[in-house]
C-alpha positions in Angstrom: 0.1 0.0 -0.1 1.4 3.4 -1.1 1.5 6.2 1.2 -0.7 8.9 -0.2 0.6 12.5 -1.2 -1.2 14.3 1.5 0.4 12.0 4.1 3.6 12.5 2.6 3.3 16.0 2.6 2.5 15.7 6.3 5.6 13.7 7.0 7.9 16.2 5.2 6.3 19.2 7.3 7.2 17.4 10.4 11.1 16.5 9.3 11.0 20.3 8.1 9.8 21.5 11.6 12.1 19.4 13.6 15.0 20.6 11.5 14.0 24.2 11.7 14.1 24.0 15.6 17.1 22.8 15.8 18.9 25.2 13.4 18.2 28.1 16.0 21.0 30.9 16.0 22.9 30.2 19.4 24.7 32.8 21.1 28.2 31.8 23.0 29.5 33.3 26.0 33.1 34.8 26.0 35.1 36.5 28.7 36.4 40.1 27.9 39.9 38.6 27.7 38.8 36.0 24.9 37.4 38.9 22.3 40.0 37.7 19.9 39.2 33.9 20.2 35.5 34.5 19.7 36.2 36.8 16.6 38.2 34.2 15.2 35.3 31.8 15.5 33.3 34.0 13.9 30.0 32.7 15.9 27.6 35.0 17.4 28.7 36.0 21.0 28.2 37.8 24.1 31.0 39.1 26.3 30.6 38.6 30.1 33.0 39.3 33.1 35.0 37.0 34.6 33.5 35.5 38.1 35.6 37.1 40.8 36.6 35.4 44.3 35.2 37.0 47.2 38.7 38.4 48.2 39.0 39.8 44.3 35.5 41.4 44.7 36.3 43.0 47.9 39.8 44.5 46.8 37.7 45.8 43.6 34.7 47.3 45.0 35.2 47.7 48.6 37.3 50.7 49.1 37.4 51.9 52.4 37.2 55.5 53.5 40.6 56.8 54.8 40.1 57.5 58.8 39.9 61.1 60.1 42.8 61.7 62.6 41.6 63.8 65.5 
């Protein structure tokens, strides 16, 4: 028994829909110091800050005010 042309079209539509979902553009994450590598790969990318340890974060963002001498 041969499949009807309508059935073949429906099956093709299912396959095309599955392929279209998997062909979505992806965005890759790179750190700022890896920007040259991202450019070389030619992929769509987003630059993210590198995660800091607690000590690095405190050194960068917790500036102590100078104490006033009396």
